[in-house]
C-alpha positions in Angstrom: -17.9 -14.6 -11.3 -16.2 -11.9 -9.3 -12.8 -10.2 -9.6 -11.2 -9.3 -6.3 -7.8 -7.6 -6.8 -4.9 -7.0 -9.1 -1.2 -7.0 -8.2 1.7 -6.0 -10.5 5.3 -7.0 -9.6 8.4 -5.9 -11.3 11.5 -8.1 -12.1 13.0 -7.2 -8.7 10.0 -8.9 -6.9 8.6 -5.5 -5.7 4.9 -4.9 -5.8 4.6 -1.7 -7.9 0.8 -1.5 -8.3 -2.3 -2.7 -6.5 -6.1 -2.3 -7.1 -9.1 -4.1 -5.7 -12.8 -4.1 -6.4 -15.0 -6.6 -4.5 -12.9 -7.3 -1.4 -14.9 -7.5 1.9 -11.7 -7.0 3.9 -9.2 -4.7 2.6 -5.6 -5.0 3.8 -4.3 -2.6 6.4 -2.0 0.1 5.2 1.6 -1.0 5.0 4.0 -0.3 7.9 6.8 2.2 7.7 9.9 0.3 6.5 7.9 -2.7 5.4 9.5 -2.7 2.0 6.5 -1.3 0.1 7.4 1.3 -2.5 5.6 4.7 -2.7 3.1 5.2 -5.5 1.7 1.6 -5.4 -1.8 2.5 -4.2 -3.2 5.3 -2.1 -5.3 2.9 -0.1 -2.3 0.8 1.2 0.5 3.4 1.3 2.4 3.6 4.6 0.9 6.0 7.0 3.0 9.1 7.7 3.2 10.0 11.3 1.9 13.5 11.9 4.5 15.8 13.5 3.8 16.7 17.1 3.1 20.4 17.5 4.8 22.1 20.4 2.1 23.9 22.3 4.4 24.8 25.2 4.5 28.4 26.4 6.9 30.8 24.8 7.9 32.1 28.2 10.9 29.9 28.8 12.2 32.1 31.5 10.4 34.2 34.1 12.5 37.2 33.1 11.6 36.8 29.4 8.6 39.0 29.7 8.4 40.3 26.1 8.7 37.1 24.2 5.0 36.8 23.4 3.7 37.7 20.0 1.2 40.2 21.5 3.9 42.2 23.2 2.1 42.0 26.6 4.5 42.6 29.5 4.1 39.9 32.1 5.3 40.6 35.7 6.6 37.6 37.6 7.4 37.7 41.3 10.5 35.6 41.9 10.1 35.8 45.6 6.6 34.3 45.7 6.4 30.8 47.0 5.8 28.2 44.3 3.6 25.2 44.8 5.0 22.2 43.2 2.8 20.7 40.5 1.5 17.2 41.1 3.5 14.5 39.4 1.7 13.0 36.4 1.3 9.3 36.6 2.4 7.5 33.5 -0.3 5.4 31.9 0.5 2.5 29.8 -2.0 1.9 27.0 -3.5 -1.6 26.9 -2.3 -3.5 23.8 -5.1 -3.8 21.2 -6.1 -7.3 20.2 -4.3 -8.6 17.1 -6.2 -8.2 13.9 -6.7 -11.1 11.5 -6.3 -8.7 8.5 -2.7 -8.5 7.2 -0.9 -5.3 6.4 -0.4 -4.8 2.7 3.4 -5.4 2.9 2.8 -8.8 4.4 0.0 -9.6 1.9 2.1 -8.6 -1.1 4.9 -10.8 0.0 2.5 -13.7 0.7 0.9 -13.4 -2.8 4.3 -13.3 -4.5 5.5 -16.2 -2.5 2.5 -18.2 -3.6 3.0 -17.2 -7.2 6.7 -18.1 -7.2 6.3 -21.5 -5.5 3.3 -22.7 -7.5 4.7 -21.2 -10.7 7.8 -23.4 -10.4 5.8 -26.4 -9.5 3.4 -26.0 -12.4 6.2 -25.4 -14.8 7.8 -28.6 -13.8 4.6 -30.6 -14.1 3.1 -29.1 -17.2 5.9 -27.2 -18.9 4.0 -23.9 -18.7 3.9 -21.3 -16.0 1.2 -19.1 -17.5 -1.8 -21.1 -16.5 -4.2 -19.9 -13.8 -4.2 -22.0 -10.6 -5.9 -22.2 -7.2 -4.3 -20.4 -4.4 -7.1 -21.1 -1.9 -10.4 -22.9 -1.9 -12.2 -19.5 -2.0 -10.0 -17.7 -4.6 -8.5 -18.4 -8.0 -5.2 -16.9 -9.0 -4.3 -15.8 -12.6 -0.8 -15.0 -13.8 0.5 -13.2 -16.8 4.2 -12.6 -17.1 5.8 -10.3 -19.6 9.2 -10.6 -21.3 10.5 -7.7 -19.3 9.8 -9.5 -16.0 6.6 -7.8 -14.9 4.1 -10.2 -13.3 0.4 -9.4 -13.5 -1.5 -11.3 -10.8 -5.3 -11.3 -10.4 -7.5 -12.9 -7.8 -11.0 -14.0 -8.6 -13.6 -16.4 -7.2 -13.2 -20.1 -8.1 -16.0 -20.1 -10.6 -14.1 -17.7 -13.0 -12.6 -19.0 -16.2 -9.1 -18.1 -17.2 -8.6 -14.3 -17.0 -5.1 -14.3 -18.5 -6.4 -12.6 -21.6 -7.7 -9.8 -19.4 -4.2 -9.4 -17.8 -2.7 -9.3 -21.3 -5.2 -6.6 -22.3 -4.2 -4.5 -19.3 -0.6 -4.9 -20.3 -1.1 -4.0 -24.0 -3.6 -1.3 -23.2 -3.4 1.0 -20.1 0.0 -0.3 -19.0 1.8 0.5 -22.3 -0.2 3.7 -22.8 0.1 5.3 -19.3 3.1 3.7 -17.8 5.6 2.6 -20.5 5.0 5.5 -22.8 4.8 8.0 -20.0 8.0 10.1 -20.0 7.4 11.1 -16.4 7.2 7.5 -15.2 10.5 6.0 -14.1 10.4 2.3 -15.1 12.3 -0.2 -13.1 13.5 2.4 -10.7 13.3 0.3 -7.5 12.3 3.6 -5.8 8.6 4.0 -6.5 5.6 2.2 -8.0 3.8 2.9 -11.2 0.5 4.2 -9.9 -0.9 7.2 -11.6 -4.5 8.4 -12.1 -4.7 7.7 -15.8 -3.5 4.1 -15.5 -5.7 3.5 -12.5 -8.8 4.9 -14.2 -8.1 3.0 -17.5 -7.6 -0.3 -15.6 -10.8 0.3 -13.6 -12.8 1.2 -16.7 -11.6 -2.0 -18.4 -12.3 -4.3 -15.5 -15.8 -2.8 -14.8 -16.7 -3.3 -18.5 -16.2 -7.0 -18.3 -19.1 -9.4 -18.1 -17.3 -11.4 -15.4 -17.0 -8.3 -13.1 
């Protein structure tokens, strides 16, 4: 039996935490403006574009001969003929082939959509929405929902038994200790996730100590 990944959603349907273990293909980082909150996971946070440094010369005018940091005087002959520079030909980059790996914002929405639709269906058929159920032929989805509206979702291989008790232990252990009781953690803020190094380390230690890991 193998545990693949863990998702935590708040009552506003936002993914506030993510962690994986045995995934062969990790999701690509979320896109800017894709709806993923900060502090969800350092592996899938939106990439920040690096500012473009201006390496242009400080001599904006031929007469500005003392604008360099070294103080070197530069003499410029305005009467000398100037040879026009060759015009640079704009090159259009070829579009890269589309990847079959989803970005994390797309994956998080897909997982929550599966949880919501199958949860409603199972609730109507069996009267309980807390049972694990198949999401694909290759994975098994486990759900634990708290009274405060947090949904703990875990993906495992199909041979795993119910892991709902593990999700309950994560909630009653590291989640309450390092998230709910953390005065620096803004719960239900709708502005950032709940990721912090203590909660991540505690969850990782608990999962790796399981016999089904």
